[in-house]
C-alpha positions as CSV (number, residue, x, y, z in Angstrom):
1,X,-11.8,-43.3,-32.7
2,X,-9.5,-45.8,-31.3
3,X,-10.1,-46.9,-27.9
4,X,-6.5,-46.5,-26.7
5,X,-7.3,-42.8,-27.6
6,X,-10.6,-42.9,-25.9
7,X,-9.0,-44.1,-22.8
8,X,-6.5,-41.4,-22.7
9,X,-9.1,-38.2,-23.1
10,X,-11.2,-40.6,-20.5
11,X,-8.0,-40.6,-18.2
12,X,-6.7,-36.8,-18.7
13,X,-10.3,-35.5,-18.0
14,X,-10.6,-37.7,-15.3
15,X,-7.3,-36.5,-14.2
16,X,-7.9,-32.8,-14.9
17,X,-11.9,-31.7,-13.5
18,X,-11.0,-32.9,-9.6
19,X,-7.4,-31.3,-9.7
20,X,-9.0,-28.0,-11.0
21,X,-12.0,-27.8,-8.6
22,X,-8.9,-28.4,-6.4
23,X,-6.8,-25.8,-7.7
24,X,-9.8,-23.2,-8.0
25,X,-10.2,-23.6,-4.1
26,X,-6.9,-23.3,-3.4
27,X,-6.2,-20.3,-5.7
28,X,-9.2,-18.7,-3.8
29,X,-8.2,-19.4,-0.6
30,X,-4.5,-18.6,-1.2
31,X,-5.2,-15.2,-2.9
32,X,-8.1,-14.4,0.1
33,X,-5.0,-14.9,2.8
34,X,-2.8,-12.8,0.5
35,X,-5.2,-9.8,0.4
36,X,-5.8,-9.8,4.2
37,X,-2.1,-10.1,5.2
38,X,-1.5,-7.1,2.5
39,X,-4.5,-5.1,4.1
40,X,-2.8,-6.0,7.7
41,X,0.7,-4.7,6.3
42,X,-1.2,-1.7,4.9
43,X,-2.9,-0.6,8.4
44,X,0.5,-1.3,10.1
45,X,2.3,1.2,7.7
46,X,-0.6,3.5,8.4
47,X,0.3,3.6,12.0
48,X,3.9,4.0,11.5
49,X,3.1,7.3,9.3
50,X,0.8,8.4,11.8
51,X,3.7,8.0,14.3
52,X,6.0,10.0,11.9
53,X,2.8,12.9,12.2
54,X,3.1,12.9,15.9
55,X,7.4,12.9,15.9
56,X,6.9,15.8,13.4
57,X,4.8,17.7,16.1
58,X,7.4,17.1,18.6
59,X,10.5,18.7,16.4
60,X,8.0,21.6,15.3
61,X,7.4,22.3,19.2
62,X,11.0,21.9,20.1
63,X,12.0,24.4,17.3
64,X,9.5,26.8,18.9
65,X,11.1,26.3,22.1
66,X,14.5,27.0,20.5
67,X,13.1,30.3,18.6
68,X,11.5,31.8,21.8
69,X,14.7,31.0,24.0
70,X,16.8,32.8,21.5
71,X,14.0,35.7,20.9
72,X,14.2,36.4,24.9
73,X,17.9,35.6,25.0
74,X,18.4,38.3,22.3
75,X,16.1,40.8,24.6
76,X,13.6,41.0,21.1
77,X,10.6,41.1,23.2
78,X,11.3,41.6,27.3
79,X,9.0,42.8,30.1
80,X,10.6,46.2,29.6
81,X,10.1,46.0,25.9
82,X,6.8,45.4,24.6
83,X,6.5,48.9,22.9
84,X,5.8,47.5,18.8
85,X,7.2,50.7,17.9
86,X,11.3,49.9,19.5
87,X,12.3,50.2,15.8
88,X,15.6,48.9,17.0
89,X,14.0,45.2,18.7
90,X,11.9,45.0,16.0
91,X,14.3,45.0,13.1
92,X,16.5,42.5,15.1
93,X,12.8,40.4,15.3
94,X,12.1,40.8,11.7
95,X,15.5,39.5,10.5
96,X,15.3,36.6,13.0
97,X,12.2,35.2,12.1
98,X,12.8,34.8,8.2
99,X,16.0,33.1,9.1
100,X,14.4,30.3,11.4
101,X,11.3,30.0,8.9
102,X,14.1,29.1,6.0
103,X,16.2,26.9,8.2
104,X,13.6,25.1,9.4
105,X,11.2,24.8,6.3
106,X,8.7,26.8,8.3
107,X,5.3,28.0,6.5
108,X,5.1,30.8,8.8
109,X,6.7,32.8,12.2
110,X,4.7,34.7,14.3
111,X,5.7,36.4,17.6
112,X,2.5,37.6,19.8
113,X,2.2,39.4,23.3
114,X,0.8,38.1,26.2
115,X,-2.5,39.1,25.0
116,X,-2.4,37.3,21.6
117,X,-1.5,40.5,19.8
118,X,1.2,39.9,16.9
119,X,4.2,41.7,17.7
120,X,6.1,40.0,14.6
121,X,5.7,37.6,11.7
122,X,7.7,36.3,8.8
123,X,6.5,38.0,5.6
124,X,5.4,41.5,7.0
125,X,4.9,43.9,9.4
126,X,1.6,42.8,11.3
127,X,-1.7,44.8,10.5
128,X,-3.2,47.1,13.3
129,X,-5.3,45.4,15.4
130,X,-3.6,42.3,14.4
131,X,-4.3,39.4,16.8
132,X,-4.2,35.4,17.5
133,X,-6.8,35.5,19.7
134,X,-10.0,37.1,17.8
135,X,-13.1,35.5,18.2
136,X,-13.8,34.9,14.8
137,X,-10.3,33.5,13.8
138,X,-8.9,32.5,17.0
139,X,-5.9,30.1,17.4
140,X,-6.7,27.2,19.4
141,X,-2.7,26.7,20.2
142,X,-2.2,30.2,21.3
143,X,-5.1,30.3,23.4
144,X,-4.1,26.8,24.7
145,X,-0.6,28.1,25.9
146,X,-1.5,31.9,26.7
147,X,-4.2,31.0,29.1
148,X,-2.8,27.6,30.0
149,X,-0.2,27.4,32.0
150,X,2.5,28.8,29.7
151,X,3.3,25.4,28.3
152,X,4.5,24.5,25.1
153,X,2.0,22.9,22.6
154,X,1.6,21.5,19.0
155,X,-1.4,20.4,17.2
156,X,-2.8,19.7,13.6
157,X,-4.9,23.0,12.7
158,X,-6.6,24.1,9.9
159,X,-5.9,28.2,8.9
160,X,-8.6,30.1,7.0
161,X,-10.1,33.2,6.8
162,X,-7.8,36.6,7.0
163,X,-4.9,35.2,9.0
164,X,-4.7,32.4,6.1
165,X,-4.2,35.3,3.7
166,X,-2.2,37.5,5.8
167,X,0.2,34.8,5.8
168,X,0.6,33.8,2.5
169,X,-0.6,30.3,2.7
170,X,-3.5,31.1,-0.1
171,X,-0.9,31.2,-2.7
172,X,0.1,27.4,-2.3
173,X,-2.4,25.9,0.1
174,X,-4.9,26.0,-2.9
175,X,-6.1,22.4,-3.8
176,X,-8.2,21.5,-7.4
177,X,-10.6,18.7,-6.2
178,X,-11.7,16.3,-8.9
179,X,-15.2,17.3,-8.3
180,X,-14.6,20.3,-9.9
181,X,-14.7,22.4,-6.6
182,X,-11.2,24.3,-5.2
183,X,-10.4,23.8,-1.5
184,X,-8.9,27.1,-0.5
185,X,-7.6,26.2,3.3
186,X,-4.4,24.8,4.7
187,X,-3.9,21.4,6.6
188,X,-0.9,22.8,9.4
189,X,1.3,21.3,11.8
190,X,2.0,23.9,14.3
191,X,3.6,24.8,17.8
192,X,3.5,27.2,19.9
193,X,5.8,28.3,22.8
194,X,6.1,30.7,25.7
195,X,8.9,33.5,26.0
196,X,9.9,34.5,29.2
197,X,12.1,37.0,30.3
198,X,13.2,37.5,34.2
199,X,10.9,34.8,35.0
200,X,8.0,36.5,33.6
201,X,5.4,35.9,30.5
202,X,6.3,37.7,28.2
203,X,4.5,36.6,24.8
204,X,4.7,33.5,22.3
205,X,5.9,31.9,19.5
206,X,3.8,30.3,16.8
207,X,4.9,28.2,13.9
208,X,3.3,26.6,11.3
209,X,4.2,23.7,8.5
210,X,1.8,23.2,6.1
211,X,0.9,19.7,4.8
212,X,-0.9,21.0,1.9
213,X,0.4,20.1,-1.8
214,X,4.3,19.4,-0.8
215,X,5.4,16.4,-1.6
216,X,8.9,16.4,-3.1
217,X,12.0,15.1,-0.7
218,X,14.6,17.0,-0.5
219,X,18.2,15.8,0.6
220,X,18.7,17.9,3.5
221,X,20.0,17.2,7.3
222,X,16.9,18.3,8.8
223,X,13.9,16.1,8.3
224,X,11.4,18.7,8.8
225,X,12.7,20.3,5.5
226,X,11.3,17.1,3.8
227,X,7.5,17.0,3.4
228,X,6.0,14.8,5.7
229,X,4.7,12.5,3.1
230,X,8.0,12.2,1.4
231,X,9.4,11.1,4.5
232,X,6.5,8.3,4.9
233,X,7.6,7.6,1.5
234,X,11.0,6.6,2.4
235,X,10.8,5.0,5.7
236,X,8.4,2.8,3.9
237,X,10.9,2.1,1.5
238,X,8.5,2.4,-1.2
239,X,11.1,3.3,-3.9
240,X,9.8,2.1,-7.6
241,X,6.3,0.9,-6.1
242,X,3.1,2.7,-6.9
243,X,2.9,3.6,-3.2
244,X,3.2,6.3,-1.0
245,X,1.6,8.5,1.8
246,X,-1.8,10.7,1.2
247,X,-3.0,13.4,3.9
248,X,-6.7,14.5,3.7
249,X,-8.4,17.7,5.3
250,X,-12.0,17.0,6.0
251,X,-12.6,15.2,2.5
252,X,-10.9,16.4,0.1
253,X,-6.9,14.6,-0.2
254,X,-4.5,17.8,-0.1
255,X,-1.0,16.3,-0.3
256,X,0.6,12.6,-1.7
257,X,3.8,11.2,-2.6
258,X,2.0,8.3,-4.2
259,X,3.9,8.5,-7.8
260,X,1.9,9.8,-10.5
261,X,0.9,7.8,-13.8
262,X,1.8,9.3,-16.9
263,X,-1.1,11.4,-17.7
264,X,-0.3,13.2,-14.5
265,X,3.3,13.5,-14.9
266,X,2.2,16.0,-17.5
267,X,0.5,18.7,-15.2
268,X,3.3,17.9,-12.9
269,X,1.6,16.5,-9.4
270,X,1.3,13.1,-7.5
271,X,-1.5,10.7,-7.7
272,X,-4.6,10.9,-5.4
273,X,-4.4,14.6,-4.5
274,X,-7.7,16.5,-5.4
275,X,-9.7,13.0,-5.0
276,X,-12.7,12.6,-2.3
277,X,-12.6,10.3,0.6
278,X,-15.4,9.4,2.7
279,X,-14.4,10.4,6.4
280,X,-16.7,7.2,7.8
281,X,-14.1,4.5,6.5
282,X,-10.6,3.8,8.0
283,X,-9.8,1.3,4.7
284,X,-11.2,2.4,1.3
285,X,-10.3,1.9,-2.7
286,X,-9.9,4.8,-5.3
287,X,-9.9,4.9,-8.8
288,X,-7.6,7.3,-10.1
289,X,-5.7,8.4,-13.4
290,X,-6.7,4.5,-15.2
291,X,-5.7,2.9,-11.6
292,X,-7.0,1.4,-8.5
293,X,-5.8,2.2,-5.1
294,X,-6.3,0.8,-1.5
295,X,-5.7,3.4,1.1
296,X,-5.7,2.6,4.9
297,X,-6.4,6.2,6.9
298,X,-5.1,7.3,10.7
299,X,-7.4,10.1,11.9
300,X,-5.0,13.5,12.6
301,X,-6.9,15.5,15.3
302,X,-7.0,18.9,16.3
303,X,-6.6,19.8,19.8
304,X,-10.0,19.3,21.2
305,X,-10.0,15.8,20.0
306,X,-12.3,16.4,16.9
307,X,-10.9,15.0,13.9
308,X,-10.1,17.5,11.3
309,X,-8.3,15.3,8.8
310,X,-6.6,12.2,7.9
311,X,-3.5,10.4,6.9
312,X,-2.6,7.2,5.6
313,X,-1.0,5.0,3.0
314,X,-2.0,4.4,-0.6
315,X,-1.2,1.2,-2.9
316,X,-2.1,0.5,-6.1
317,X,-4.4,-2.7,-5.8
318,X,-2.2,-4.8,-8.0
319,X,0.8,-4.3,-5.6
320,X,-1.8,-5.0,-2.9
321,X,-2.4,-8.8,-4.5
322,X,1.2,-9.6,-4.5
323,X,3.1,-11.9,-6.6
324,X,1.4,-15.0,-3.7
325,X,-1.7,-15.0,-6.0
326,X,0.2,-15.8,-9.1
327,X,2.2,-18.3,-7.5
328,X,-0.6,-20.5,-6.3
329,X,-2.3,-20.0,-10.1
330,X,1.1,-21.0,-11.9
331,X,2.1,-24.0,-9.2
332,X,-2.2,-25.0,-9.5
333,X,-1.8,-24.8,-13.6
334,X,1.6,-26.6,-13.8
335,X,0.2,-29.4,-11.5
336,X,-3.2,-29.5,-13.4
337,X,-1.2,-30.2,-16.6
338,X,1.3,-32.4,-15.2
339,X,-1.8,-34.6,-14.0
340,X,-3.8,-34.4,-17.3
341,X,-0.7,-35.4,-19.3
342,X,-0.2,-38.2,-16.8
343,X,-3.7,-39.4,-17.2
344,X,-3.4,-39.0,-20.7
345,X,-0.5,-41.4,-21.1
346,X,-1.6,-44.2,-18.6
347,X,-4.9,-44.4,-20.1
348,X,-3.1,-44.6,-23.8
349,X,-0.9,-47.3,-22.0
350,X,-4.3,-49.2,-21.4
351,X,-5.4,-49.0,-24.7
352,X,-2.4,-49.9,-26.5
353,X,-2.2,-53.3,-24.4
354,X,-5.5,-53.8,-25.3
355,X,-4.4,-53.6,-29.1
356,X,-1.9,-55.4,-29.3
357,X,-3.9,-58.4,-27.5
358,X,-6.6,-57.3,-30.1
359,X,-3.6,-57.7,-33.1
360,X,-2.8,-61.2,-31.6
361,X,-6.6,-62.4,-31.9
362,X,-6.9,-61.1,-35.3
363,X,-3.5,-62.8,-36.4
364,X,-5.3,-66.3,-35.0
365,X,-8.3,-65.7,-37.1
366,X,-6.1,-66.2,-39.7
367,X,-4.7,-69.1,-38.9
368,X,-1.4,-67.9,-37.3
369,X,-1.4,-69.1,-33.8
370,X,2.3,-68.8,-33.5
371,X,1.7,-65.3,-32.4
372,X,2.0,-65.2,-28.4
373,X,-0.9,-63.3,-27.0
374,X,1.8,-61.0,-24.3
375,X,1.3,-57.9,-22.3
376,X,3.7,-55.2,-22.5
377,X,6.2,-55.0,-19.6
378,X,5.1,-52.0,-17.5
379,X,7.1,-49.1,-17.4
380,X,7.8,-49.1,-13.6
381,X,8.7,-53.1,-13.6
382,X,12.5,-51.7,-13.4
383,X,11.8,-50.3,-9.8
384,X,8.9,-53.0,-8.8
385,X,8.4,-56.3,-8.6
386,X,6.4,-57.3,-11.8
387,X,3.5,-59.4,-9.3
388,X,2.6,-56.0,-7.6
389,X,2.4,-54.7,-11.1
390,X,-0.3,-57.1,-12.5
391,X,-4.1,-56.5,-13.3
392,X,-7.0,-57.9,-15.3
393,X,-5.1,-57.4,-18.5
394,X,-2.1,-59.3,-17.7
395,X,-4.5,-62.1,-16.3
396,X,-6.3,-61.9,-19.6
397,X,-3.3,-62.4,-22.0
398,X,-2.2,-65.4,-20.0
399,X,-5.4,-66.7,-20.7
400,X,-5.6,-66.1,-23.8
401,X,-2.1,-67.0,-24.6
402,X,-3.3,-70.4,-22.6
403,X,-6.3,-70.7,-25.1
404,X,-3.7,-70.4,-28.3
405,X,-2.0,-73.2,-26.3
406,X,-5.3,-75.1,-26.4
407,X,-6.1,-74.8,-30.1
408,X,-2.8,-75.5,-31.2
409,X,-2.4,-79.0,-29.5
410,X,-6.2,-79.3,-30.6
411,X,-5.1,-78.9,-34.4
412,X,-2.0,-81.0,-34.0
413,X,-4.1,-83.8,-32.8
414,X,-6.3,-83.4,-35.7
415,X,-3.4,-83.6,-38.0
416,X,-2.5,-86.8,-36.8
417,X,-5.3,-88.3,-36.6
């Protein structure tokens, strides 16, 4: 193998190996920083989604109060009209409730008296003895408003049992979990407002909007008509990304606006619905439909402060890594290749200079002393003075040329003798 190639390879390796190590360290740091920033952004988005949930509760409370005022103004429930058998008032009330339900995209609307006994609901006449304050199925919001100063309130609740069935939630709330079980409960955003007639407390309005299963956005003038997870995806501008909002009831993810993969599109559902989460974690990774997602959670709490679920943001791991890591890898790779190429050219140039001297020495051995032992002019001599570029090879070439001149003179003297 020629010396020029050996030197070229050696110089290329000398430049390549250290730069590869440095590039790996830089890429590792860049990837770690990028991931850290992505997680912080995910946490920030989760806080935004949690604030949207709070805003939705405020909006529902306003709807409940508006309905309560309308019921009182139209004397549908009053101090003089608490008899359930008043057909005219009941008919007007039964007409009002479904209309409010449709306009505000509610899943149930209930009117009850000061003792919590149901006077009317959106979907049917109440059953005999139906109450919101039943010992085994007490509605915490209704109890709060009735016994806590008649102040409007809103909170997250879970509907289950007999009321869950009576309100028709059992037909739309079921979630089939990935572990093969079925969740038959409804995570609700509910609001309750008092009804006053002639300054007297005569009843309450209780409304609820379910969080389970809904995920499709709608074109609507009222934000209440768009599911919370869909509104969150719009607010966070996740269009075109494998990202969205997710909601869990206890351990089960019951709602999601994360776009479905090809496998899930056939079944018509979004990604992550039915997945089981670890309630002890505020951030976790999921493998779902051959994709990996990272989720940051914020708690959903009941009136008593206990956590009944969580709301958060999910993004695919690929998008979490972002493009910064890829750019760092590309820059490191290009820099390494350029360094290796520069080392190869430099080594080859040194080898070529030595081969020129070797060739000149070979011609001298054949008696041709007319060949000069000259080094090639450095490429950088166009911009840098030559004295700054001289090295040992230049000095060797000068000394060899002096030696050649001395030999020529000695041979000429021998010929003259």
